[in-house]
N, C-alpha and C positions, 0 to 999 in steps of 0.2 A: 504493501500503498506505499501512498509517496500522500507529499504535503503538497501541500500549496505555497506557497511564498507572495505574502503581502506587499505589493509594489507600491511604493512613497509613489504620490503624486509624483507629477513633472515639478522640475524648478523651475522659476522663472531664468528663463534668460534675456540679456539687455535689450534682443526686437521686443522682448513683450507689456519693456512697463512700460503707464505710458504718457512718459514728453520722450519715447523713443517711437509710439505708434503715431501720435500726433504731429501736426506744423508746428519745429520750434519755439518758432517766434511766438502761436500765445501764450508760447510761457513767461516772455518781454514783450508781452503788451503794450501800448499808449494806454487804449479802454479796457477802464472798469468792469465791463460787467468779460471781454473774455479774460482776463483774470483770473476773477473770479471763475471761469470756464473752466482756467488750471488748476483753482484749488481744488476743486471738487473731485479734477480727477486724477491728483494725488493720492484721496484720500481709500483709492484702493490699493496702493506702492506697494508691494511688501522691504522696500527698503524706502520710504518716507524715512522715518524715523532716524535710520543715517544721512535719506538725503540735507534731511534739516538742523543736526548736528554738525557736519562741511560747511556746510553753510555758512552756521553764528563760529561759526570756529574759522571761518577765513574771512566773515564779515561782510558779505558776496555785494555790491552797489547795489544790486534792484534785479527785477527777474521775480520767478512764483520756482521755487525750491522748497520743495517736504512740504509741501498743504500750505503755504506759507510765504505771502510779501513782502519782498524785501526791498528797503529804500535807500539810499544811504550807507546801507552794512546794518541798516538797522526791522525787526522784523514791524509791523505798520498795518493796522486791523485792516480795511483795504483801502484800493487809491479812490485820489477822488476826482472827477473829473475836473478838467479847465473853469476858470473862474472862483469867481469867490462863493463861498459855503453857507448854505441855508444853518440858521442856527439848529435846527432840526439830527439836522447832519452830526455837527458838532458835538454836541448832545451824545450822537451813537456812536461815535470814533471816543464819545471817551470810557464809553462802558465796554465795547469791541480792545480798546487798547491795553484796557484791564485785562479782558477775559486770555486775548495771545501772551496777556504774562503770568497770566496763570498757568495756562495750556504746555509754555515752557517751563516754566519751575516744576509742574507737574509728571514730565520728560525731561530733570534733570540738565537741564541745556541754559546756561545762563542768560539774563533779559539783561534788552539792551534802554536806553535812552528811546521812546518809540519819534519819526520826525515831526517836526514843526512843521506846519502849511507855508 
């Protein structure tokens, strides 16, 4: 009688990663909606934590890394469209900034001061 070996799931390859499947410009877009899409695509990435940790360590100047938006080397809650922000947007940004800092701390990553607009 033979036994069947359990075959582990296929390990993801670089070509399986969202940032390799989609247009790379999406992760470095100027459009806030496109950056939010890139963040969402990072949500299922098996290397999300490593990507974010590396970006924080390197103080990436811009783009989406590990599901977070970087601007001038700091993680920001969201990218605002051009022009003067509304007061409601400023209040929401303050809440989102605290949320981002909490997520970074929970993952054991250093936090940075948010970038002033």
